[in-house]
MITOR-939150 format. One record per atom (N, C-alpha, C): residue number from 0; residue in one letter; chain; atom name; x, y, z. Coordinates in steps of 0.1 Angstrom, whole numbers. Layout:
! residues N
+-----+-----+-------+------+-------+-------+-------+
:   n : res : chain : atom :     u :     v :     w :
+-----+-----+-------+------+-------+-------+-------+
: NUM :   A :     A :   CA :     X :     Y :     Z :
...
+-----+-----+-------+------+-------+-------+-------+
! end
This chain:
! residues 80
+-----+-----+-------+------+-------+-------+-------+
:   n : res : chain : atom :     u :     v :     w :
+-----+-----+-------+------+-------+-------+-------+
:   0 :   M :     A :    N :     7 :   -15 :    -6 :
:   0 :   M :     A :   CA :     0 :     4 :    -1 :
:   0 :   M :     A :    C :     5 :     9 :     2 :
:   1 :   A :     A :    N :    10 :    20 :    -9 :
:   1 :   A :     A :   CA :    14 :    39 :    -7 :
:   1 :   A :     A :    C :    14 :    44 :     6 :
:   2 :   Q :     A :    N :    24 :    48 :     7 :
:   2 :   Q :     A :   CA :    20 :    60 :    25 :
:   2 :   Q :     A :    C :    19 :    70 :    17 :
:   3 :   K :     A :    N :     9 :    70 :    25 :
:   3 :   K :     A :   CA :     2 :    92 :    26 :
:   3 :   K :     A :    C :    13 :   101 :    19 :
:   4 :   K :     A :    N :    15 :   111 :    21 :
:   4 :   K :     A :   CA :    18 :   122 :    10 :
:   4 :   K :     A :    C :    19 :   125 :    18 :
:   5 :   R :     A :    N :     9 :   131 :    32 :
:   5 :   R :     A :   CA :    10 :   140 :    48 :
:   5 :   R :     A :    C :    15 :   132 :    59 :
:   6 :   G :     A :    N :    15 :   113 :    52 :
:   6 :   G :     A :   CA :    26 :   111 :    70 :
:   6 :   G :     A :    C :    18 :   104 :    72 :
:   7 :   D :     A :    N :    16 :   107 :    93 :
:   7 :   D :     A :   CA :     1 :   102 :    96 :
:   7 :   D :     A :    C :    -4 :   123 :   101 :
:   8 :   Q :     A :    N :    -1 :   134 :    96 :
:   8 :   Q :     A :   CA :    -7 :   149 :    98 :
:   8 :   Q :     A :    C :   -24 :   139 :    92 :
:   9 :   P :     A :    N :   -37 :   147 :   102 :
:   9 :   P :     A :   CA :   -52 :   145 :   100 :
:   9 :   P :     A :    C :   -48 :   154 :    86 :
:  10 :   P :     A :    N :   -58 :   156 :    73 :
:  10 :   P :     A :   CA :   -64 :   162 :    68 :
:  10 :   P :     A :    C :   -61 :   178 :    71 :
:  11 :   V :     A :    N :   -65 :   182 :    82 :
:  11 :   V :     A :   CA :   -73 :   193 :    92 :
:  11 :   V :     A :    C :   -67 :   191 :   102 :
:  12 :   P :     A :    N :   -54 :   203 :   106 :
:  12 :   P :     A :   CA :   -51 :   199 :   121 :
:  12 :   P :     A :    C :   -59 :   200 :   131 :
:  13 :   Q :     A :    N :   -63 :   198 :   140 :
:  13 :   Q :     A :   CA :   -71 :   202 :   155 :
:  13 :   Q :     A :    C :   -67 :   212 :   152 :
:  14 :   R :     A :    N :   -57 :   226 :   155 :
:  14 :   R :     A :   CA :   -60 :   238 :   152 :
:  14 :   R :     A :    C :   -58 :   244 :   144 :
:  15 :   P :     A :    N :   -67 :   242 :   130 :
:  15 :   P :     A :   CA :   -70 :   251 :   120 :
:  15 :   P :     A :    C :   -61 :   264 :   124 :
:  16 :   E :     A :    N :   -61 :   273 :   131 :
:  16 :   E :     A :   CA :   -61 :   290 :   139 :
:  16 :   E :     A :    C :   -50 :   292 :   136 :
:  17 :   Q :     A :    N :   -45 :   278 :   132 :
:  17 :   Q :     A :   CA :   -29 :   279 :   139 :
:  17 :   Q :     A :    C :   -22 :   287 :   125 :
:  18 :   Y :     A :    N :   -33 :   277 :   113 :
:  18 :   Y :     A :   CA :   -23 :   278 :    96 :
:  18 :   Y :     A :    C :   -30 :   285 :    92 :
:  19 :   L :     A :    N :   -41 :   296 :   101 :
:  19 :   L :     A :   CA :   -54 :   304 :    91 :
:  19 :   L :     A :    C :   -51 :   318 :    98 :
:  20 :   N :     A :    N :   -53 :   321 :    90 :
:  20 :   N :     A :   CA :   -48 :   346 :    87 :
:  20 :   N :     A :    C :   -60 :   344 :    94 :
:  21 :   S :     A :    N :   -65 :   361 :   104 :
:  21 :   S :     A :   CA :   -78 :   365 :   108 :
:  21 :   S :     A :    C :   -86 :   367 :    96 :
:  22 :   A :     A :    N :   -87 :   364 :    81 :
:  22 :   A :     A :   CA :   -94 :   370 :    69 :
:  22 :   A :     A :    C :  -104 :   356 :    68 :
:  23 :   Q :     A :    N :   -95 :   346 :    65 :
:  23 :   Q :     A :   CA :   -96 :   332 :    63 :
:  23 :   Q :     A :    C :  -104 :   329 :    70 :
:  24 :   L :     A :    N :  -101 :   330 :    84 :
:  24 :   L :     A :   CA :  -110 :   320 :    98 :
:  24 :   L :     A :    C :  -125 :   328 :    95 :
:  25 :   R :     A :    N :  -121 :   340 :    96 :
:  25 :   R :     A :   CA :  -140 :   350 :    91 :
:  25 :   R :     A :    C :  -150 :   346 :    77 :
:  26 :   T :     A :    N :  -135 :   340 :    73 :
:  26 :   T :     A :   CA :  -142 :   334 :    56 :
:  26 :   T :     A :    C :  -148 :   325 :    56 :
:  27 :   L :     A :    N :  -137 :   317 :    68 :
:  27 :   L :     A :   CA :  -145 :   296 :    73 :
:  27 :   L :     A :    C :  -156 :   293 :    80 :
:  28 :   H :     A :    N :  -153 :   308 :    90 :
:  28 :   H :     A :   CA :  -172 :   308 :    92 :
:  28 :   H :     A :    C :  -183 :   305 :    88 :
:  29 :   Q :     A :    N :  -182 :   322 :    81 :
:  29 :   Q :     A :   CA :  -194 :   328 :    76 :
:  29 :   Q :     A :    C :  -198 :   312 :    68 :
:  30 :   M :     A :    N :  -190 :   308 :    57 :
:  30 :   M :     A :   CA :  -191 :   291 :    48 :
:  30 :   M :     A :    C :  -196 :   284 :    53 :
:  31 :   E :     A :    N :  -189 :   279 :    70 :
:  31 :   E :     A :   CA :  -197 :   270 :    72 :
:  31 :   E :     A :    C :  -209 :   270 :    74 :
:  32 :   N :     A :    N :  -215 :   288 :    72 :
:  32 :   N :     A :   CA :  -232 :   290 :    80 :
:  32 :   N :     A :    C :  -237 :   285 :    68 :
:  33 :   F :     A :    N :  -230 :   278 :    49 :
:  33 :   F :     A :   CA :  -239 :   275 :    41 :
:  33 :   F :     A :    C :  -238 :   259 :    44 :
:  34 :   G :     A :    N :  -237 :   258 :    52 :
:  34 :   G :     A :   CA :  -229 :   238 :    48 :
:  34 :   G :     A :    C :  -213 :   234 :    43 :
:  35 :   W :     A :    N :  -207 :   248 :    42 :
:  35 :   W :     A :   CA :  -194 :   244 :    35 :
:  35 :   W :     A :    C :  -190 :   234 :    42 :
:  36 :   E :     A :    N :  -171 :   232 :    44 :
:  36 :   E :     A :   CA :  -166 :   224 :    56 :
:  36 :   E :     A :    C :  -151 :   223 :    47 :
:  37 :   L :     A :    N :  -143 :   227 :    60 :
:  37 :   L :     A :   CA :  -129 :   229 :    57 :
:  37 :   L :     A :    C :  -125 :   211 :    53 :
:  38 :   K :     A :    N :  -129 :   208 :    43 :
:  38 :   K :     A :   CA :  -118 :   196 :    31 :
:  38 :   K :     A :    C :  -109 :   191 :    43 :
:  39 :   F :     A :    N :   -93 :   204 :    42 :
:  39 :   F :     A :   CA :   -77 :   200 :    45 :
:  39 :   F :     A :    C :   -75 :   210 :    47 :
:  40 :   I :     A :    N :   -60 :   216 :    51 :
:  40 :   I :     A :   CA :   -51 :   224 :    49 :
:  40 :   I :     A :    C :   -37 :   218 :    42 :
:  41 :   R :     A :    N :   -33 :   218 :    31 :
:  41 :   R :     A :   CA :   -17 :   211 :    27 :
:  41 :   R :     A :    C :    -9 :   219 :    32 :
:  42 :   R :     A :    N :     3 :   216 :    38 :
:  42 :   R :     A :   CA :    15 :   222 :    48 :
:  42 :   R :     A :    C :    22 :   217 :    35 :
:  43 :   P :     A :    N :    24 :   218 :    29 :
:  43 :   P :     A :   CA :    44 :   213 :    21 :
:  43 :   P :     A :    C :    50 :   228 :    25 :
:  44 :   L :     A :    N :    61 :   221 :    34 :
:  44 :   L :     A :   CA :    71 :   222 :    32 :
:  44 :   L :     A :    C :    76 :   238 :    32 :
:  45 :   F :     A :    N :    84 :   244 :    34 :
:  45 :   F :     A :   CA :    84 :   259 :    27 :
:  45 :   F :     A :    C :    77 :   267 :    24 :
:  46 :   Q :     A :    N :    64 :   265 :    26 :
:  46 :   Q :     A :   CA :    60 :   274 :    18 :
:  46 :   Q :     A :    C :    40 :   268 :    25 :
:  47 :   E :     A :    N :    36 :   283 :    17 :
:  47 :   E :     A :   CA :    20 :   281 :    27 :
:  47 :   E :     A :    C :    13 :   273 :    28 :
:  48 :   P :     A :    N :     0 :   274 :    36 :
:  48 :   P :     A :   CA :    -6 :   265 :    39 :
:  48 :   P :     A :    C :   -19 :   267 :    28 :
:  49 :   V :     A :    N :   -23 :   258 :    26 :
:  49 :   V :     A :   CA :   -35 :   259 :    10 :
:  49 :   V :     A :    C :   -40 :   254 :    23 :
:  50 :   A :     A :    N :   -56 :   260 :    20 :
:  50 :   A :     A :   CA :   -67 :   255 :    26 :
:  50 :   A :     A :    C :   -79 :   256 :    19 :
:  51 :   V :     A :    N :   -89 :   239 :    20 :
:  51 :   V :     A :   CA :   -94 :   242 :     7 :
:  51 :   V :     A :    C :  -107 :   235 :    17 :
:  52 :   M :     A :    N :  -121 :   239 :     7 :
:  52 :   M :     A :   CA :  -131 :   239 :    16 :
:  52 :   M :     A :    C :  -135 :   226 :     5 :
:  53 :   V :     A :    N :  -153 :   226 :     6 :
:  53 :   V :     A :   CA :  -163 :   221 :     2 :
:  53 :   V :     A :    C :  -178 :   227 :     2 :
:  54 :   D :     A :    N :  -182 :   220 :   -12 :
:  54 :   D :     A :   CA :  -197 :   225 :   -13 :
:  54 :   D :     A :    C :  -201 :   213 :    10 :
:  55 :   P :     A :    N :  -217 :   219 :     0 :
:  55 :   P :     A :   CA :  -227 :   203 :    13 :
:  55 :   P :     A :    C :  -226 :   190 :    -3 :
:  56 :   S :     A :    N :  -226 :   195 :    -6 :
:  56 :   S :     A :   CA :  -234 :   178 :   -15 :
:  56 :   S :     A :    C :  -215 :   177 :   -24 :
:  57 :   G :     A :    N :  -205 :   184 :   -19 :
:  57 :   G :     A :   CA :  -192 :   177 :   -14 :
:  57 :   G :     A :    C :  -182 :   177 :   -34 :
:  58 :   K :     A :    N :  -197 :   184 :   -39 :
:  58 :   K :     A :   CA :  -190 :   187 :   -51 :
:  58 :   K :     A :    C :  -183 :   201 :   -65 :
:  59 :   I :     A :    N :  -183 :   210 :   -50 :
:  59 :   I :     A :   CA :  -175 :   221 :   -52 :
:  59 :   I :     A :    C :  -170 :   222 :   -42 :
:  60 :   C :     A :    N :  -154 :   229 :   -55 :
:  60 :   C :     A :   CA :  -141 :   231 :   -37 :
:  60 :   C :     A :    C :  -137 :   247 :   -38 :
:  61 :   G :     A :    N :  -128 :   247 :   -30 :
:  61 :   G :     A :   CA :  -126 :   265 :   -35 :
:  61 :   G :     A :    C :  -116 :   267 :   -23 :
:  62 :   V :     A :    N :  -101 :   276 :   -29 :
:  62 :   V :     A :   CA :   -95 :   277 :   -18 :
:  62 :   V :     A :    C :   -91 :   288 :   -11 :
:  63 :   L :     A :    N :   -92 :   289 :     3 :
:  63 :   L :     A :   CA :   -96 :   300 :     9 :
:  63 :   L :     A :    C :   -77 :   306 :     6 :
:  64 :   E :     A :    N :   -81 :   318 :     2 :
:  64 :   E :     A :   CA :   -69 :   328 :    -3 :
:  64 :   E :     A :    C :   -67 :   333 :    11 :
:  65 :   E :     A :    N :   -48 :   341 :     7 :
:  65 :   E :     A :   CA :   -49 :   350 :    18 :
:  65 :   E :     A :    C :   -62 :   353 :    26 :
:  66 :   S :     A :    N :   -62 :   362 :    14 :
:  66 :   S :     A :   CA :   -72 :   377 :    19 :
:  66 :   S :     A :    C :   -83 :   374 :    20 :
:  67 :   G :     A :    N :   -86 :   361 :    21 :
:  67 :   G :     A :   CA :  -104 :   356 :    29 :
:  67 :   G :     A :    C :  -111 :   352 :    20 :
:  68 :   E :     A :    N :  -115 :   353 :     1 :
:  68 :   E :     A :   CA :  -112 :   353 :    -5 :
:  68 :   E :     A :    C :  -118 :   333 :   -10 :
:  69 :   L :     A :    N :  -130 :   334 :    -8 :
:  69 :   L :     A :   CA :  -130 :   317 :   -13 :
:  69 :   L :     A :    C :  -132 :   313 :   -27 :
:  70 :   N :     A :    N :  -118 :   305 :   -36 :
:  70 :   N :     A :   CA :  -115 :   309 :   -45 :
:  70 :   N :     A :    C :  -120 :   294 :   -57 :
:  71 :   R :     A :    N :  -131 :   298 :   -61 :
:  71 :   R :     A :   CA :  -134 :   282 :   -63 :
:  71 :   R :     A :    C :  -136 :   279 :   -78 :
:  72 :   D :     A :    N :  -125 :   291 :   -85 :
:  72 :   D :     A :   CA :  -119 :   291 :   -97 :
:  72 :   D :     A :    C :  -105 :   286 :   -99 :
:  73 :   S :     A :    N :  -101 :   282 :   -87 :
:  73 :   S :     A :   CA :   -84 :   277 :   -82 :
:  73 :   S :     A :    C :   -83 :   265 :   -86 :
:  74 :   D :     A :    N :   -71 :   264 :   -95 :
:  74 :   D :     A :   CA :   -63 :   252 :  -103 :
:  74 :   D :     A :    C :   -64 :   241 :   -95 :
:  75 :   I :     A :    N :   -61 :   236 :   -78 :
:  75 :   I :     A :   CA :   -58 :   229 :   -73 :
:  75 :   I :     A :    C :   -70 :   217 :   -72 :
:  76 :   V :     A :    N :   -60 :   202 :   -70 :
:  76 :   V :     A :   CA :   -60 :   189 :   -78 :
:  76 :   V :     A :    C :   -66 :   183 :   -66 :
:  77 :   I :     A :    N :   -71 :   173 :   -63 :
:  77 :   I :     A :   CA :   -78 :   161 :   -50 :
:  77 :   I :     A :    C :   -79 :   156 :   -58 :
:  78 :   R :     A :    N :   -69 :   147 :   -46 :
:  78 :   R :     A :   CA :   -71 :   126 :   -51 :
:  78 :   R :     A :    C :   -85 :   124 :   -40 :
:  79 :   D :     A :    N :   -91 :   112 :   -50 :
:  79 :   D :     A :   CA :   -97 :   105 :   -45 :
:  79 :   D :     A :    C :   -95 :   101 :   -28 :
+-----+-----+-------+------+-------+-------+-------+
! end
């Protein structure tokens, strides 16, 4: 079985606020009111974390930009 790229890290850390700025946290909480959820936070070495949210259907995803904007037109690739 292939080893997961993230190792033993969970897709969403226990304290996501450690990885998100205040604008991202505001958008996260606003979108949660509409059923969106934080799917994962990519935490690549030597790069900024990338937070990804999905809509209630699980079909639409978006990246939480540093500005707090939810970018649904990102080129993020999600594995199954």
